[in-house]
C-alpha positions in Angstrom: 23.4 8.8 50.2 26.6 10.8 49.9 30.1 9.9 48.5 28.6 7.5 46.1 31.8 5.7 44.0 32.8 6.1 40.6 33.4 3.1 37.9 34.7 0.9 39.9 35.9 3.2 42.8 34.6 3.7 46.7 36.4 6.3 47.7 36.0 9.4 47.4 40.1 10.3 45.2 39.5 8.9 41.8 41.5 6.1 41.1 45.4 7.3 39.4 45.8 6.1 35.8 48.5 7.9 34.4 50.8 8.6 37.6 53.3 6.8 37.8 55.9 6.3 40.6 59.2 7.9 40.4 62.4 8.5 42.6 61.4 12.3 42.8 57.5 10.7 44.0 59.5 8.0 47.4 62.2 8.2 48.8 65.8 7.7 47.4 66.1 4.1 48.4 64.8 0.3 47.0 63.9 -2.7 48.8 65.7 -5.5 48.5 63.8 -6.3 45.5 66.9 -4.3 44.4 63.7 -2.5 41.9 61.2 -1.9 44.2 60.1 2.1 45.6 60.1 2.2 49.1 57.0 5.0 50.3 58.2 7.2 52.8 55.7 5.6 56.1 53.1 8.5 56.5 51.9 7.5 52.4 52.4 3.4 52.8 49.8 3.8 56.3 47.9 5.6 54.6 44.9 3.7 53.2 44.3 6.4 50.4 47.3 6.4 49.0 47.8 2.5 48.3 44.2 3.4 46.5 44.9 6.6 44.4 48.4 4.4 43.3 46.7 1.3 43.0 48.1 -0.9 39.6 46.6 -1.2 36.8 49.0 -0.9 33.2 52.0 -3.1 33.3 53.9 -0.1 32.9 53.4 0.4 36.6 53.7 -3.8 37.5 56.9 -3.5 36.4 58.2 -1.2 39.4 56.8 -4.3 41.8 58.1 -7.8 39.5 59.2 -9.0 36.4 56.2 -9.9 34.0 56.2 -13.1 31.8 55.4 -12.4 29.0 52.2 -15.1 29.1 51.4 -12.6 32.1 51.7 -9.2 29.5 49.6 -11.2 27.3 46.9 -12.2 29.8 47.2 -8.5 30.5 46.3 -7.1 27.3 44.1 -9.9 26.5 42.0 -9.0 29.7 41.8 -5.5 27.9 38.3 -4.3 27.8 37.3 -7.8 29.3 38.4 -7.4 32.5 40.0 -4.8 35.0 42.9 -5.3 37.5 44.2 -3.4 39.9 46.8 -4.7 42.8 47.5 -1.9 45.9 51.3 -1.4 47.0 50.1 -2.7 50.2 49.4 -7.0 48.0 52.1 -5.6 45.2 54.9 -5.9 48.0 53.6 -9.4 49.4 54.4 -10.7 45.6 57.6 -12.6 44.8 58.9 -10.0 42.3 60.8 -13.6 40.1 57.9 -16.4 40.6 55.3 -16.0 38.6 53.8 -18.5 40.7 53.6 -16.8 43.8 50.4 -17.4 45.8 50.1 -13.8 46.1 50.9 -12.9 42.6 49.0 -15.8 41.1 45.6 -14.2 43.3 45.9 -9.8 41.9 47.5 -10.9 38.5 45.7 -11.4 34.9 46.8 -15.1 34.1 46.2 -16.9 30.3 43.4 -19.4 32.0 40.4 -16.5 32.4 41.0 -15.8 29.3 39.5 -19.4 28.9 36.0 -20.2 29.2 35.5 -24.1 30.6 32.6 -26.8 30.2 29.9 -26.0 32.7 30.8 -22.3 33.5 28.9 -19.4 34.6 28.8 -15.9 35.1 26.2 -16.1 38.5 26.3 -20.2 39.6 25.3 -19.3 43.1 21.8 -17.6 42.1 23.0 -14.3 43.4 21.1 -12.5 40.6 17.8 -15.5 40.8 17.9 -14.2 44.0 17.5 -10.6 43.5 14.8 -9.1 45.4 16.0 -5.2 45.3 18.9 -3.4 43.4 21.4 -4.6 46.9 18.9 -7.2 48.6 19.6 -11.3 47.8 17.6 -13.1 50.4 18.1 -16.6 49.6 18.2 -18.0 53.0 15.3 -18.2 55.9 16.4 -15.2 58.1 19.1 -13.8 56.2 20.4 -11.5 53.4 22.8 -10.2 51.7 23.2 -6.4 50.3 25.3 -5.6 47.7 26.6 -2.3 48.3 29.4 -1.5 45.2 31.2 -3.6 42.8 34.0 -1.7 44.2 37.5 -3.1 45.4 41.5 -2.9 46.7 42.0 -5.3 44.5 40.4 -7.2 42.1 41.1 -11.0 42.7 40.9 -12.7 39.8 39.1 -15.7 41.4 37.0 -13.7 42.8 33.2 -15.7 42.8 31.6 -12.2 42.0 34.4 -12.0 38.9 30.6 -10.7 36.8 29.8 -8.4 39.3 33.1 -7.2 40.4 36.2 -7.6 37.7 33.9 -8.0 34.7 34.0 -4.3 32.0 30.2 -5.3 30.9 29.0 -7.1 33.5 26.7 -5.9 37.4 24.5 -7.5 39.4 23.2 -4.3 40.7 19.5 -4.3 38.5 19.6 -0.1 39.0 22.9 2.3 39.5 24.8 1.3 42.2 24.8 5.0 43.7 21.2 5.1 43.8 18.8 4.5 47.3 19.4 2.5 49.8 16.1 3.3 50.5 14.3 0.6 48.8 16.9 -2.4 50.3 15.7 -0.6 54.1 12.6 -1.2 53.2 12.7 -4.5 51.7 14.8 -5.9 55.1 12.2 -4.1 57.2 9.2 -5.6 55.4 10.7 -9.4 56.5 10.9 -9.5 60.3 12.1 -12.8 59.4 14.8 -11.1 58.3 17.5 -11.0 61.3 20.5 -11.5 59.9 22.4 -9.4 57.1 25.6 -9.7 55.4 27.2 -6.3 53.7 29.2 -7.7 50.6 30.1 -6.0 46.8 32.8 -5.7 45.7 34.4 -4.6 49.1 32.3 -2.6 51.3 34.6 -1.5 52.7 35.7 0.2 49.8 33.4 2.7 50.8 34.5 6.1 53.0 33.2 6.1 56.9 30.7 8.2 57.0 29.1 6.4 53.3 29.5 3.2 55.3 27.7 4.4 58.7 24.5 5.4 57.1 24.2 1.9 56.0 25.5 0.1 58.8 23.1 3.1 61.1 19.8 2.5 59.1 20.2 -1.0 59.3 20.7 -0.6 62.6 17.3 0.5 62.6 15.2 -1.4 62.1 14.6 -3.6 64.6 13.9 -6.6 63.8 18.0 -7.0 62.3 19.7 -8.8 65.2 23.4 -9.0 63.3 25.4 -7.2 61.3 28.3 -9.2 59.2 30.9 -7.5 56.9 32.5 -9.3 54.4 36.0 -7.5 53.5 39.1 -8.8 52.1 41.2 -5.4 53.3 42.5 -6.8 56.4 44.6 -9.0 53.4 44.4 -6.7 50.1 45.1 -2.9 52.5 45.2 -3.6 55.9 45.8 -0.2 56.6 42.6 0.2 56.0 41.5 -0.5 59.3 41.8 2.6 60.8 40.8 3.4 65.3 38.2 5.9 63.4 36.5 3.0 61.3 36.0 0.4 64.5 35.3 3.1 66.4 32.5 3.7 64.0 31.2 -0.3 63.8 31.5 -0.8 67.6 29.1 2.2 67.5 26.5 -0.4 65.8 27.4 -4.1 67.6 27.0 -6.8 67.6 28.8 -6.2 64.2 31.1 -9.4 62.6 32.9 -8.9 60.1 34.5 -11.7 58.0 38.0 -12.1 55.7 39.5 -13.6 52.8 43.3 -15.5 53.6 44.1 -18.0 51.5 47.1 -18.2 51.4 50.0 -18.4 55.0 52.0 -15.2 52.9 48.7 -12.6 53.5 49.8 -13.5 57.3 51.5 -10.2 58.0 52.1 -7.8 60.9 49.9 -5.3 59.3 47.4 -7.6 59.2 47.4 -9.1 62.8 47.0 -5.5 63.8 44.8 -4.6 61.2 42.8 -7.6 63.1 43.6 -6.6 67.1 42.1 -3.2 66.4 39.1 -5.1 65.1 38.9 -7.5 67.5 40.1 -5.3 70.5 36.4 -3.3 69.8 34.4 -6.0 69.9 34.3 -7.2 66.3 35.2 -11.0 66.1 37.0 -11.6 62.9 35.9 -15.1 60.4 38.1 -16.2 57.2 37.0 -17.9 55.1 39.6 -19.2 52.3 39.3 -20.4 49.3 40.5 -24.4 47.7 42.4 -22.9 44.8 44.8 -24.9 42.0 48.4 -23.9 42.7 47.8 -21.6 45.3 46.9 -24.0 48.7 45.6 -27.0 47.5 48.2 -28.4 49.1 47.6 -29.9 53.5 51.1 -28.2 54.4 49.3 -25.3 53.2 47.1 -25.4 54.3 46.9 -26.7 57.3 49.9 -24.0 58.0 47.2 -21.3 56.8 44.2 -22.5 59.3 47.2 -22.5 62.6 48.6 -18.8 62.1 45.0 -17.0 61.6 44.6 -18.6 65.2 47.5 -17.2 66.2 46.2 -13.8 65.1 42.5 -14.7 66.3 40.7 -15.0 63.9 38.4 -18.5 63.1 38.4 -19.9 60.5 35.3 -20.1 58.6 34.5 -22.1 55.7 36.6 -23.4 53.3 35.0 -22.9 49.6 35.4 -25.6 46.8 36.5 -22.8 44.3 33.2 -22.3 42.2 33.1 -22.6 38.0 32.9 -19.5 37.7 33.8 -17.5 34.0 36.9 -17.2 34.2 37.7 -18.8 37.2 37.4 -21.7 36.4 41.5 -22.7 36.2 41.8 -22.1 39.6 39.3 -24.9 40.4 40.8 -27.9 42.0 39.1 -31.9 41.7 35.8 -32.4 45.3 38.6 -35.2 46.3 41.6 -33.0 46.5 39.4 -30.9 48.9 38.5 -34.3 51.0 42.3 -34.7 50.9 43.5 -31.7 52.5 40.4 -31.8 55.2 41.6 -35.2 56.2 44.8 -33.4 56.5 43.8 -30.7 58.8 41.1 -33.2 60.5 42.5 -34.3 63.9 45.4 -33.3 63.0 45.3 -28.6 64.2 43.1 -27.7 67.1 39.2 -28.1 66.2 37.9 -25.1 66.3 40.7 -24.6 63.5 39.0 -26.5 60.7 36.9 -25.2 58.4 34.0 -26.5 57.2 34.5 -27.7 53.4 31.2 -26.4 51.7 30.1 -26.2 47.5 28.2 -22.8 47.0 25.4 -23.9 44.4 22.4 -22.0 43.1 20.6 -24.3 46.4 22.7 -23.1 49.2 26.3 -24.0 50.1 26.1 -27.7 50.6 28.7 -29.1 52.9 31.2 -32.2 50.9 33.3 -33.4 53.9 33.9 -37.3 53.7 32.2 -38.4 56.5 33.6 -40.0 59.7 30.9 -42.7 59.9 29.2 -45.4 58.4 25.7 -47.2 59.3 25.6 -51.1 58.4 23.2 -51.7 56.4 20.0 -53.4 59.0 20.8 -49.9 61.3 22.4 -51.5 64.1 26.1 -50.3 63.7 27.9 -47.8 62.9 31.8 -48.0 61.3 34.0 -45.2 63.6 36.5 -43.9 61.6 39.6 -41.1 63.0 41.9 -39.1 61.5 44.5 -41.9 61.1 41.8 -44.0 59.6 41.8 -46.4 62.9 38.5 -47.7 62.6 35.7 -49.4 65.1 32.3 -50.1 66.0 29.5 -49.3 67.8 26.3 -50.3 68.3 22.9 -48.9 68.5 22.6 -50.1 72.3 25.0 -48.4 73.1 24.6 -45.2 70.7 21.5 -45.3 69.0 20.9 -44.6 65.3 17.5 -44.0 65.0 14.4 -42.4 66.8 12.4 -45.0 69.0 9.5 -45.4 67.6 6.7 -43.5 69.7 4.7 -45.5 72.2 
């Protein structure tokens, strides 16, 4: 296949690691922050421009935010260990003066990622354990994931696959990322029980449309593959990537679904809403997987606002992931009790299909860990039920049988 990305860059253009955004390159005016560059609309609307101009040095970052000494130390400490890059679009969502900004915390290196926590692991969900080919991970009976790239537009500091995407020395690939997809497609074709394939990585949409179409068309040519899913944060991190051309291409291979990853209401913008709208108008349903992150969305008000605003732009909340104890990510973890508190603040308080499933991802699969709203009596004759207000009632097995009747 052509168009293979270079080192963690899946566009055909190389990442700009030397050029800075100077007034000669942009309009003369600055934005309301007083120092950020204002970019001509033609460039701002071009996702390739954002990929070329990604922020990956302290000097570049200072054009968008006022870095704290801790952030600068974390950038220096992560050198040679973890990659970082931020699209200008995502940087524009950051509060330039607040290091606790929920967007900033997801993208700028922090001291916590350089501390190893007890029980942390580079692969707590078992991707490498279940890997069958260079890219195929077969963990569940009827579905697989294909890790098709290590590249991302922004290297999220909380990434579950941080070792694969962000760690300079790490990878989940057995062989080179640029190798043939033939073995991966053959494995899927040879296992007709596989009906659902999720393309992930890294971010699959880091590839140019032509390369992505080669992969998608190869999957669609396998009769047993019913559903193709794409896991992408581009609608959040760089919504300009969701072009009409991309959507038209994907629509040729339906059914295609896209799961994205909004973590905070601040990420829902006019641009991201327009990107979602383009996908939906081409028949591509959009679901959302949020990660519960300390200091970012670990309170009921934030999470409730996020879920209702997602519904407003027609994105269906899907999972609320408990943050994995990933090496370099553990500082984002909350307690499970905090997750229960948030789920209690969602259930019954907002539209039912806006309430995600709270899960812990483990080597044995995704485990639902929300508290139950019922308790069977020890004798099995009654159920004690509880609603979102904490009100309780008891129903008896005569009205609602709890166990299956004995066979005659």
